[in-house]
C-alpha positions in Angstrom: -5.3 90.3 44.8 -9.0 89.2 43.9 -11.0 89.3 46.9 -12.4 86.0 47.8 -14.8 84.4 50.3 -12.7 83.9 53.7 -14.9 81.7 55.4 -18.6 82.3 56.5 -17.9 85.1 58.5 -16.2 87.6 55.9 -17.5 88.6 52.3 -14.2 89.8 51.3 -10.5 90.2 52.1 -10.6 93.9 52.7 -13.4 93.0 55.2 -11.2 90.3 56.8 -8.4 92.8 57.4 -10.8 95.3 58.7 -11.9 93.1 61.3 -8.8 91.1 62.0 -5.9 93.9 62.0 -2.1 92.4 61.9 -1.0 91.8 65.8 2.1 93.6 66.8 5.4 91.8 68.0 5.5 91.6 71.9 9.4 91.2 71.5 10.6 94.9 71.2 7.7 96.2 74.3 9.8 93.0 75.9 13.2 94.5 75.4 12.3 97.9 75.9 11.3 96.8 79.4 14.1 95.0 80.0 16.2 98.0 79.1 14.3 100.1 81.1 14.5 98.2 84.1 18.3 98.0 83.8 18.5 101.4 83.2 16.7 102.0 86.6 18.9 99.5 88.6 22.1 101.1 87.3 20.5 104.5 88.0 19.7 103.6 91.7 23.4 101.6 92.1 25.1 104.8 90.5 23.0 107.6 92.9 23.6 104.8 95.9 27.4 104.7 95.5 27.5 108.5 94.9 25.7 109.2 97.9 27.8 106.9 100.1 31.0 108.4 98.6 29.6 111.7 99.5 29.2 110.8 102.9 32.7 109.2 103.2 31.5 105.3 103.1 32.8 104.7 99.9 36.0 105.4 98.2 37.6 104.9 94.9 41.4 103.6 95.0 44.0 104.6 92.3 44.1 101.0 91.5 40.6 100.8 90.7 39.2 98.8 93.7 36.5 100.3 95.5 36.7 100.4 99.3 33.4 100.1 101.5 34.0 101.1 105.0 31.7 101.0 108.0 32.6 104.2 109.2 32.3 107.5 107.1 35.8 109.0 106.2 35.8 112.4 104.3 38.5 114.0 102.7 36.7 117.4 102.3 36.9 118.6 106.2 38.6 118.5 109.1 42.3 119.4 110.4 43.7 119.3 106.8 41.8 122.1 105.9 43.0 124.0 108.8 46.6 123.5 108.1 46.7 123.6 104.2 47.1 127.2 104.1 49.6 127.4 106.4 51.7 124.6 104.8 51.2 126.3 101.4 52.7 129.5 102.9 55.7 127.2 104.4 56.2 125.9 101.1 56.2 129.4 99.4 58.7 130.9 101.4 61.3 128.0 101.1 60.5 127.6 97.4 63.4 128.6 95.2 65.0 130.2 98.2 66.1 127.6 100.5 70.1 126.7 100.0 69.9 123.1 100.3 67.8 120.5 98.2 64.6 121.0 97.6 62.1 118.9 99.6 61.0 115.3 98.5 57.2 116.1 98.3 56.1 112.5 98.9 58.3 111.9 101.8 57.4 115.2 103.2 53.6 114.2 102.9 54.4 110.6 104.5 55.9 112.3 107.3 53.1 115.0 107.7 50.5 111.9 108.2 53.1 109.9 110.7 53.5 113.0 112.8 49.7 113.7 112.7 48.8 110.2 114.3 51.6 110.6 116.6 50.0 113.5 118.0 47.4 111.2 119.3 49.8 110.4 121.8 49.2 106.6 121.0 52.4 104.8 119.9 50.6 102.2 118.6 48.5 104.1 116.3 50.4 104.8 113.1 50.7 105.6 109.3 52.1 103.5 106.8 53.0 103.9 103.5 51.9 101.6 100.8 55.1 99.8 100.7 55.2 99.5 104.7 51.3 98.3 104.7 52.1 95.8 102.0 54.8 94.5 103.9 53.2 94.8 107.2 50.6 92.1 105.8 53.1 89.8 104.6 54.9 89.6 108.2 51.8 88.1 110.0 51.9 84.7 107.9 55.2 83.2 109.6 56.6 82.9 106.0 58.1 85.4 104.5 61.7 86.6 102.8 64.1 88.5 105.1 67.4 88.4 106.8 66.3 85.6 109.4 66.0 87.3 112.9 63.8 87.6 115.5 63.9 91.2 117.1 62.0 93.1 119.6 61.2 97.2 120.4 64.1 98.7 122.2 62.8 101.3 124.8 66.1 103.4 124.1 65.3 103.3 120.2 65.5 101.0 117.3 65.1 97.3 117.5 67.1 94.5 119.7 68.2 91.4 117.8 66.8 88.7 120.3 67.5 85.7 117.7 69.7 85.7 114.8 68.9 82.1 113.1 72.1 80.3 112.9 71.3 79.5 109.2 70.0 83.0 108.5 71.2 85.8 106.2 71.7 88.2 109.3 73.8 85.8 111.2 76.0 84.9 108.3 76.7 88.7 107.5 77.9 89.1 111.1 74.8 90.2 113.1 74.7 88.5 116.4 72.1 88.3 119.3 71.7 91.7 121.3 72.6 93.9 118.6 70.6 97.2 118.4 69.3 98.0 114.7 69.5 101.9 114.7 69.3 102.1 110.7 67.7 100.1 107.8 69.5 101.3 104.5 69.3 105.3 105.0 66.0 105.2 107.3 66.5 105.9 110.9 64.2 103.6 112.9 65.2 104.7 116.4 61.5 106.1 116.5 59.3 103.5 114.9 57.0 101.1 116.1 58.3 97.5 115.7 55.8 96.5 113.1 56.9 99.4 110.7 61.0 98.5 111.4 60.4 95.0 110.7 58.9 95.7 107.4 61.5 97.7 106.4 63.9 94.8 107.4 62.1 92.2 105.2 61.9 92.4 101.6 62.0 90.5 98.2 64.4 87.3 98.0 67.7 88.3 96.7 67.3 92.0 97.4 70.0 93.7 99.5 69.5 95.4 102.9 71.7 97.3 104.7 71.7 97.4 108.7 73.6 99.8 111.1 73.5 98.2 114.6 74.9 99.4 117.9 77.2 96.5 119.5 78.2 97.7 123.1 79.7 100.8 122.2 80.4 99.9 118.6 78.5 101.1 115.4 78.7 98.5 112.8 77.2 98.0 109.3 76.2 94.6 107.6 75.1 94.2 104.0 72.8 91.5 103.8 70.8 89.8 101.0 67.4 88.7 101.8 66.3 85.1 101.3 63.3 82.8 102.0 62.7 82.6 105.6 60.7 79.7 107.4 59.9 80.6 110.8 59.5 78.3 113.3 57.7 80.0 116.1 57.3 76.5 118.4 60.1 75.0 119.7 59.7 72.1 122.0 61.4 69.1 123.5 60.9 66.4 126.5 62.7 66.8 129.8 63.3 64.5 132.4 60.7 63.6 134.5 58.5 63.4 131.4 58.1 67.4 131.7 57.5 69.1 128.2 58.9 72.1 127.5 57.6 74.3 124.8 58.8 77.7 123.6 56.7 80.2 121.7 58.5 83.0 120.1 55.6 84.6 118.1 51.6 84.2 117.6 51.6 84.1 114.1 49.2 82.3 111.5 51.5 79.2 111.5 51.5 78.9 115.6 48.5 77.4 116.2 49.2 74.1 114.4 53.0 74.3 115.2 51.7 74.4 118.9 49.0 71.6 118.5 51.8 69.2 116.8 54.2 69.9 119.8 51.5 69.3 122.4 50.5 66.2 120.7 53.7 64.6 120.5 54.7 65.4 123.9 51.5 63.9 124.9 52.1 60.7 122.7 55.6 60.7 124.8 53.9 60.5 127.9 53.6 63.8 129.2 53.4 64.6 133.0 54.1 68.1 133.5 54.5 71.1 131.1 56.7 74.7 130.8 55.7 77.2 128.3 58.2 79.9 127.7 57.2 83.0 126.3 59.7 85.1 127.4 60.6 88.2 124.5 57.5 87.1 122.6 56.1 90.0 121.5 52.7 89.0 120.7 50.9 88.6 117.7 47.3 87.4 116.1 44.4 87.4 118.7 42.6 84.7 117.4 45.8 82.5 117.4 46.4 82.7 121.0 42.9 82.1 121.9 43.3 78.9 119.5 46.1 77.9 121.7 45.2 78.6 124.9 41.8 76.7 124.2 43.6 73.5 124.0 44.5 74.1 127.5 42.2 75.7 129.9 38.6 74.7 130.6 35.8 75.7 127.8 34.8 79.3 128.4 36.2 83.0 128.5 39.6 83.5 127.5 40.1 87.0 126.7 37.3 90.1 126.5 37.7 93.7 125.0 36.1 97.0 125.9 35.9 99.8 123.3 35.5 103.3 123.6 31.4 103.1 123.6 31.5 100.3 126.5 30.7 97.4 123.9 32.1 94.2 125.2 33.2 91.4 123.1 34.1 88.1 124.6 36.5 85.5 123.0 35.6 82.2 124.5 37.3 78.5 123.6 35.1 76.2 121.8 37.2 72.8 122.4 36.0 70.4 125.2 39.8 69.3 126.0 41.7 70.7 128.6 45.2 69.9 129.9 45.6 68.5 133.4 49.2 68.5 134.2 51.4 71.0 136.4 52.4 74.0 134.4 54.4 76.7 134.6 54.5 79.8 132.2 57.7 81.7 131.9 57.3 85.6 130.8 59.7 88.8 131.3 59.4 92.3 130.5 59.5 91.7 126.8 56.5 89.4 126.9 53.9 91.5 125.5 50.2 91.8 124.1 49.0 88.1 122.9 51.7 86.5 125.3 50.0 88.4 128.2 46.5 87.2 127.3 48.1 84.0 127.3 49.6 84.3 130.6 46.7 86.1 131.9 44.2 83.3 131.2 46.4 80.7 132.8 46.6 82.6 135.7 42.9 83.3 136.5 41.9 79.9 135.7 44.6 78.6 137.9 46.0 76.3 135.3 49.8 77.5 135.5 52.1 79.3 137.9 53.4 82.6 136.1 56.9 82.6 136.6 59.8 85.8 135.7 59.2 89.1 135.8 56.6 91.9 135.2 55.2 91.5 131.6 55.5 94.7 129.1 51.7 96.0 129.5 50.1 96.5 126.0 46.6 95.4 126.7 45.2 97.2 123.7 43.7 96.0 120.6 44.2 97.8 117.1 42.5 97.5 113.9 43.9 98.4 110.5 42.2 100.5 108.0 43.4 100.4 104.4 43.4 103.8 102.5 42.5 104.2 98.7 46.0 105.0 97.7 47.3 101.9 99.2 48.5 103.0 102.6 46.8 102.3 105.8 46.5 103.6 109.3 46.5 101.2 112.2 44.7 102.5 115.5 43.6 101.4 118.9 39.9 100.5 119.0 39.6 98.9 122.5 41.5 97.3 125.6 41.5 93.8 126.8 40.8 92.1 129.8 41.7 88.7 131.3 38.8 86.6 132.1 39.0 87.7 135.7 39.1 91.5 134.6 42.6 92.2 134.8 43.7 95.4 133.1 47.1 94.8 131.6 47.5 98.2 129.4 50.3 99.7 131.1 50.3 97.2 134.3 51.3 93.7 132.6 50.9 90.6 133.9 52.4 89.9 137.7 54.2 86.8 137.9 53.0 84.4 140.7 56.8 83.8 141.3 59.2 86.5 140.7 62.5 85.4 139.7 64.8 88.1 138.2 67.4 87.0 135.6 70.7 88.9 136.0 72.6 90.1 133.0 75.7 88.5 134.1 74.1 85.0 135.2 75.7 82.0 133.9 72.5 80.0 134.0 68.8 80.4 133.2 67.6 81.0 136.9 64.2 81.5 135.4 63.6 78.2 133.6 65.1 76.4 136.4 62.6 77.9 139.0 59.6 76.8 136.5 61.3 73.6 136.0 61.7 72.9 140.1 57.9 74.2 140.5 56.6 71.6 138.0 58.9 68.9 139.4 57.5 69.4 142.9 53.9 69.4 141.8 54.9 66.0 140.5 55.9 64.4 143.7 
């Protein structure tokens, strides 16, 4: 290319190039900066995850999920490392020498975990296998697949059938109120907590479960096909003298709306007095009982908890509504946990007379910690107290009017006592 005059400043093309070098594009530099920034970010995240994983705050599940916990949990040290050698020694002794079938290692491991948690001496601190945990989570909604029976823990072992629903699979198969379930399929449940036992009884629609029960001195076995069960946790009706009757069988997720609907209907019918029956109600969800009590008592404290470090947490009502009619709450020895919160709050605020017998005495709070393999542990984290500080754990709620219900009674004397009390307040 011939040199030419490139304007007044430069005499030739070579001089132009010398004084105007070609500028490099800024795009590669920008891209390099972005990649470098991304690399640093990823490195920090990976380091952070690795660090917290090593400290026990982050765990990687077998299903690919990442679990982040507020409390460090570490598998590298503890009682497991102390007993590992002896367990292996026991296994070595029995290996290839034991006369009967070899142990199911998965079942053996689960039993070890369950036994270890039971050594804490708290029957409410338990280990759930992955399958048990899945079923437990399904059991708190009020909608599930199962056999259609309300149960409570039997102190002698197993669970007692309190109410076999008339149109449910269990009743149709022959199970009756008062039967004590001692085995589910081939699993002995006499030493189980209620949640674990009920989780075994429930299952997928169309599947079969075998219940072995004690009826008087007879042992009976029933094969039941599970079906969809919609559990009404609230039953109600209007009695004479415009006295409403509400029975709450359990405090599940569906219970709040069912209770509100029942109370609204009774109010629309001219409610002048109310009986709330929570006999044999094993409890349920704390937030549910708080919401229900909030419909009745004045705005304020309903229950509070106190943990091992002395940290106090209060649960207060937020509704401005308050029910101002004569009330009675019926309880018995199987009224537990959330039922006792309800009864205790009613008693402390003077909103109702508690009638019946001493309640169960479960005044502790549990939390559930899922583990990386799908299993979980439920353990006690606090005790709860009524607004005036009643300690329910091991004590229960003491009725204002004690009324025993004889086993051979032909009438419900506890209900009659509640009805007479409310009637008397209306005069």
